[in-house]
N, C-alpha and C positions, 0 to 999 in steps of 0.2 A: 540146828539140832534135829536129829532124825526122830520122827514120831514113833511112839511105842504102841504096840498092839495090846489092847485090853479086852478081856472077856468078862462077862458078868452074868449073874442070876439076879432077878429082880422080882420082888413081891411086895404086897402091902405090909406095912409095919405090923399091923394087928395079926395078920396071918403068920408071919415069920416068928414073932415073939410068942404068940399064944398057942398056935396049932402045930408048929414044927419044933423039933428038938435042936434048934439053932445053936444054943449055948453048948450043948453036948457035942455037936458036930464040930464046931470051931475049936473047942477045947481039945478034942481028939486030934484034930489036924495040927494044932500048935504043938502038942506033945510029940507027934510024929516028926514034925520039922526039927524040933529040938534033938530028938534021938538021932536023927540022920544028919544033924548039923547043917541043915538047909536053911537058907535065909528066907524069912517070911515074905511071901510075894502076893499077899492078898490083903484087902482092906474092906472094912464094913462101913458103907457110906449111907447115912440117912439122907433121904431127899437129895440124891446126887445131882449136881449141876449139869452134868453132861446130857441129862434128859431134856434140857432146854434147847439143845441144838435142833436144827431143822430135820436132821436124820431121825430123830426120835419123837417128833410131834405127835405121831399116831399113838404113842403110849400114854399121852395125857388123858385120853378118855378111859383107858384101861386101868390107870392108876391115879384117879383124881385126888385121893387122900394121900397122907404121908406114906412113903415107901422106903424100902431099904434095898440097896444093891450090895452084893458081895462081888467085888471087882478084883481081878487078878491078871497077871501077865502069863499065867499058866493055864493053857486051854484044857489040859487034862484034868486039873483040879476043878475047873468049872463044870466039866462034863461029869465028874464024880459027884459034885454037889447036886447037879440036876437029878441024878439017880437017887440021892439021899433025901432030897427035899421034893415033895410033890407040888404040882401046880405052880411052878415058878416060870417066869419068862427068861429065856436065855438070849443074849446078844453079844455083840462085839463092836469095837470102834478103835480108831487110831487117834492118838493125840500126843502132844498138843498140836493144834492146827487152828485155822481161823475161827471155826465154830466152837471148838472145845479147847480153850486156852489153858485150863487147869484141869486135867482129867480126873484128879482125885478130890476136887473141891466139892463140898456138900453144904447143905443148910442144916442147922441144928434141929433136932426133933421138937424142941420147945417152940421154935418159930412156927412149926406146922400146926401146933395146938392153938396158936393165937388167931389163926384165920377162921 
């Protein structure tokens, strides 16, 4: 199977939920996709597992608490999100591969509150 290229914005859960209009932004985008009959190509991943790969070890210090990644196969959408949401980290990766076997796997937010 050929790896897929994924793009993402990443921020702390607290920041995205409390300080950014995340719900509004995603609602608008979903409506746009429905109007244009485009298949939804983005996912909201709390505590994404791809961050555990060697490629993203440096992010552990920047995001020690629970975080959220909005991940997409659409680079333009992620660039648009970066403009709409302030102070987010932008990155990309390919998967599945040896380090990232399930690119869209995540941990529940509840498990991050238990730590």
